[in-house]
N, C-alpha and C positions, 0 to 999 in steps of 0.2 A: 504494500500500500504506500501511497506517496508520502505519508507523514512519518513513516518509519525510516530510519537511517539504514543504508545498506551496510551489511556486515562485510568487512574486508579481511580476508585471511592474511595475517601478517606472517612473513617468513621468519622463523626463529633465528636468532643470531647466535652463532656458535662461538666458542672461545677464540680469542685473538681478533675479534672484530669482523669476522667473516659471516656471510649470510648462508644459511643452510638452504639448499634447493632440493627439489625432488630427485634430481639426478646426481647430487653430490654437493660439494661446498664451493661457493663462488668466492674467489680471492678478492681482497679489498680493491685492487686496481681495476677489476672488471665491474665493480659496482658503479652503476651510472646514476648520476644525480639528474633528476628531471627538472629542466629549467622552468621557472615560474613564468606565467604569461606576463608580457609587458603590458602595463596599463597605458592605454592610449587615451589621451585627453581629447574630448570632443570640443571643438571650437564653437563658440556661440555665433549665431547668425547676425545679420545687420540689425542695428538698434539705433535709438536716438543718440546723438553725439553726447558723450559723457560730460557731466557738468563742469568738471575741471578743465577739460580740453576746450569746451565751448566758451567758458569764461575767459580763458587765456586768449582765444581768437578775438573776442570782443574787446577786452581791456588792453592787452599787450600789443596785439597785431592791428587793432583799430578797424576791425571788419564790421559790417552792418549786422546788428543783432538779429534782425528779422531773417536775413539770409542764413546766418550761422545756425540758428535753431531749427532750420528746415533741413539741414544736412544730416546724413546718416553716417554711422561708423561701425567698423568691426574691430574687435579687441581680442587680445590673447594675453595670457599671463606671462610675466617676465620675472621669474624668480631670481635672476641675476642682479636685479636692482632693488629688490625688497619683497617682503611677503605680500604686500598689497600693491605691487607695481604691475602695470599693464602697458603693452604696446598698443598703439591705436593708429588706424588708417581711416581718414575721413573722405567721404565721397558724396556726390550729388545724385540723388535718385533720378532726377530728370535726365542727366547725361547717360545714366545706365539704361533707362528706357529708350532713349534716342538711339543708342548703339545696339539695342535689343540683346543686352547681356543679362546674365542672372548672377547675382552675388549671393553666395550661400554662406561663406565664412572668410576668414583671413586669407586662406590659400587661394581662393577664387580670384582675388585681386592681383595675385602674381601673374595671372594670364592676361590681365587688363591693367597694366601699370599706368596707362594714360588716364584712367578714371580716378586715380588717387589725387585728391586736391592737397591734403595735408597728411603728414606721417610723423610719428614721434612716440612719446611715452608719457605716462603720468603715474604718480604714486599717491594713493589715497591716504597713506599714513603720514608722509612728510609734506603732502600737499604741493609737491613739485611737479611742474609740467614743462616739457620741451616738445614743441611741435614746429615742424618746418614745412614751408610751402613746397610742393612737388612740381607744380606747373610753371 
């Protein structure tokens, strides 16, 4: 039944760190460790421009706020910069529709670098933002 755990017959370990097998003893060198599955991070899809990045474009770069807050962005974690650091790519949905492209996540924009308006990173913990214009 699905709620009962499967019983796995463990091979008894013989003296000297070897495993006993039905046909004999397996030496330690022949014991193979099963690699764990690599955890693949699923990247988020397009979303509204993050507040820190949008505020930076409006205040520091002097961009029109009405235009900035209509932009979309894709983000991915950047553990090299901090626990709450993210890379960001900003794009305009109107340009995406005009090119008849489909943006699903961060990697999709690798195929359409001309659609990236701004690229950089932000850290929610230190409140630092660095965004550069790409066009």
